Legacy VTK file of the C-alpha trace (Angstrom):
# vtk DataFile Version 3.0
C-alpha trace
ASCII
DATASET POLYDATA
POINTS 224 float
91.661 122.245 111.889
92.679 118.991 110.193
94.109 115.811 111.684
97.280 113.748 111.514
96.828 110.032 110.898
99.637 107.561 111.600
99.011 104.703 109.180
100.844 101.358 109.507
101.625 99.590 106.242
102.457 95.915 105.601
105.916 94.689 106.576
105.755 92.082 103.822
102.400 90.604 102.916
100.152 93.195 101.268
97.100 91.363 102.600
97.980 92.755 106.037
96.817 96.200 104.874
93.572 97.056 106.675
90.418 98.392 105.054
90.617 101.396 107.364
94.200 102.169 106.355
93.238 102.203 102.674
90.222 104.416 103.414
92.286 106.943 105.393
94.969 107.143 102.704
92.382 107.634 99.976
90.730 110.462 101.912
93.926 112.253 103.022
94.834 115.572 101.447
98.520 114.693 101.758
100.457 111.491 102.375
103.873 111.808 104.008
106.099 108.895 102.963
109.523 107.833 104.196
110.504 106.863 100.640
108.110 107.958 97.903
109.505 105.357 95.495
108.763 102.503 97.880
105.385 103.874 98.921
104.275 104.556 95.348
104.272 100.787 94.736
101.975 100.255 97.724
99.671 103.134 96.802
99.416 101.994 93.208
98.452 98.496 94.345
95.526 99.890 96.329
94.654 102.487 93.679
95.476 105.430 95.943
96.326 108.512 93.903
96.579 111.251 96.528
99.404 113.770 96.738
102.550 112.374 98.345
105.554 114.125 99.895
108.862 112.746 101.194
109.219 112.829 104.976
112.313 111.048 106.284
115.050 111.418 108.892
117.115 113.664 106.627
114.429 116.297 106.024
111.835 115.937 108.784
113.254 118.802 110.845
112.736 121.102 107.856
109.304 119.862 106.787
107.527 119.564 110.143
106.553 123.236 110.405
105.041 123.436 106.931
103.098 120.214 107.450
101.720 121.418 110.778
100.618 124.653 109.130
98.770 122.722 106.444
96.949 120.681 109.085
96.074 123.837 111.022
94.638 125.211 107.791
92.241 122.276 107.651
94.036 119.553 105.695
94.129 115.906 106.707
97.631 114.413 106.581
98.544 110.719 106.734
102.037 109.538 107.654
103.397 106.203 106.401
106.832 104.595 106.543
108.389 102.056 104.193
106.911 99.242 106.271
105.250 98.832 109.650
104.125 101.530 112.059
105.679 104.997 111.659
107.765 106.297 114.595
108.784 102.758 115.623
112.463 102.864 114.571
111.258 105.097 111.730
110.476 108.824 111.276
107.324 110.040 112.988
108.090 111.193 116.514
108.887 114.791 115.562
105.701 115.407 113.584
103.562 113.762 116.285
105.166 115.879 119.015
104.727 119.088 117.041
101.088 118.323 116.284
100.395 117.698 119.964
102.093 120.996 120.842
99.750 122.704 118.408
96.691 120.896 119.810
96.202 118.957 116.579
94.445 115.616 116.908
96.755 112.671 116.250
95.182 109.312 115.406
97.317 106.178 115.131
95.718 103.222 113.381
96.543 99.742 114.697
98.496 97.610 112.302
101.723 95.791 111.412
104.776 96.130 113.648
107.571 93.606 113.176
108.560 93.123 116.810
105.123 91.921 117.969
104.936 88.668 115.955
108.657 88.083 116.586
108.166 88.423 120.346
105.077 86.217 120.429
106.627 83.419 118.342
109.955 83.510 120.201
108.548 81.377 122.994
110.203 83.677 125.528
108.331 85.438 128.356
106.381 88.380 126.955
104.267 89.672 129.820
107.054 92.233 130.300
109.602 93.224 127.691
111.764 96.135 126.563
112.021 97.243 122.951
115.554 98.414 122.154
115.199 98.853 118.385
118.545 99.239 116.592
121.668 99.348 118.755
123.967 102.320 118.120
126.324 101.371 115.305
129.392 103.003 116.837
129.270 105.625 119.593
127.399 104.398 122.643
127.114 100.782 121.502
129.224 99.262 124.288
127.532 101.446 126.883
124.127 100.254 125.711
125.201 96.613 125.760
126.636 96.942 129.271
123.389 98.511 130.475
121.460 95.418 129.371
123.564 92.826 131.201
121.232 92.729 134.220
117.984 93.416 132.362
115.343 90.979 133.631
112.751 91.605 130.943
112.802 89.980 127.521
114.670 92.263 125.101
113.751 92.985 121.484
116.136 94.366 118.870
116.054 95.203 115.170
119.074 94.404 113.023
120.126 94.302 109.378
121.252 90.961 107.898
124.826 92.065 107.207
125.346 93.081 110.863
123.486 90.167 112.457
126.451 87.885 113.133
128.530 90.703 114.623
125.657 91.662 116.891
124.998 88.093 118.010
128.675 87.667 118.884
128.538 90.836 120.968
125.473 89.532 122.777
127.444 86.373 123.573
130.261 88.532 124.934
128.049 90.701 127.135
125.095 88.441 128.002
126.629 84.969 127.837
126.332 82.308 125.170
123.767 80.219 127.076
121.194 83.020 127.096
118.062 81.868 125.216
117.089 83.886 122.162
115.396 83.824 118.779
115.973 85.430 115.401
112.963 86.099 113.171
113.315 87.199 109.581
111.101 87.900 106.564
108.067 88.214 108.845
104.773 87.741 106.931
106.662 86.911 103.719
107.029 83.606 101.847
110.372 82.724 103.445
109.433 83.745 106.995
111.291 81.801 109.667
112.236 81.942 113.329
115.395 80.267 114.626
115.410 79.602 118.381
118.078 78.441 120.813
120.953 79.767 122.870
122.998 82.675 121.585
125.760 80.143 120.903
123.309 78.138 118.769
122.285 81.223 116.806
125.902 82.232 116.145
126.628 78.721 114.857
123.538 78.708 112.643
124.138 82.093 111.026
127.832 81.365 110.589
126.763 78.536 108.303
123.622 80.131 106.830
123.798 83.641 105.403
120.989 85.729 106.913
118.652 87.586 104.571
115.776 89.983 105.060
114.908 92.291 107.916
115.797 90.832 111.321
114.191 90.878 114.772
116.239 89.486 117.654
114.505 88.496 120.892
116.632 87.669 123.957
115.582 86.391 127.363
116.275 88.572 130.371
118.689 87.501 133.086
117.369 84.823 135.459
116.278 86.237 138.774
LINES 1 225
224 0 1 2 3 4 5 6 7 8 9 10 11 12 13 14 15 16 17 18 19 20 21 22 23 24 25 26 27 28 29 30 31 32 33 34 35 36 37 38 39 40 41 42 43 44 45 46 47 48 49 50 51 52 53 54 55 56 57 58 59 60 61 62 63 64 65 66 67 68 69 70 71 72 73 74 75 76 77 78 79 80 81 82 83 84 85 86 87 88 89 90 91 92 93 94 95 96 97 98 99 100 101 102 103 104 105 106 107 108 109 110 111 112 113 114 115 116 117 118 119 120 121 122 123 124 125 126 127 128 129 130 131 132 133 134 135 136 137 138 139 140 141 142 143 144 145 146 147 148 149 150 151 152 153 154 155 156 157 158 159 160 161 162 163 164 165 166 167 168 169 170 171 172 173 174 175 176 177 178 179 180 181 182 183 184 185 186 187 188 189 190 191 192 193 194 195 196 197 198 199 200 201 202 203 204 205 206 207 208 209 210 211 212 213 214 215 216 217 218 219 220 221 222 223
């Protein structure tokens, strides 16, 4: 029986790719990629020429069974996403769960995940935190926000640049404008930056400065 490898890929700087990640991808019989066009650039850079197949949220329910069968037949499969660690706000959970059900060994390599550097550089307490990922865009959004009003742990969110200001304003509405927070963007890239302050401060800043790049929001929990 083969194995499933979960392989993190750089979230910006290609130098964050580990030697082990390159080795695993070069030795895999099949690479599952969230977007083959995006991943082909990465693979070409590291001279990885193995077979690649699309595996994303729109087809993963249909492809899981065939992939599991290939692993059971002895193939080694590596899963990558566009950036970061698969299954963290990206496809991956379904294939991992199905492999475990079929007693297939699952090995996750350590590597890039955007929320870790954002949390550490926020300056907010990080001995306990909750990762919320992306808030629901429509249905369930208000319910989720209300559920976080009394959260005592530091909270971490992902957001796109065009929705950032709307989301920050909603945090002001539900959590209060004085709540301390940070916004990190372009992590590991040339224009990486972290803006810190109250939620009011962040709303003011991004009202005047158009946000760009992938966003991580870190917000302090309620004072005990």
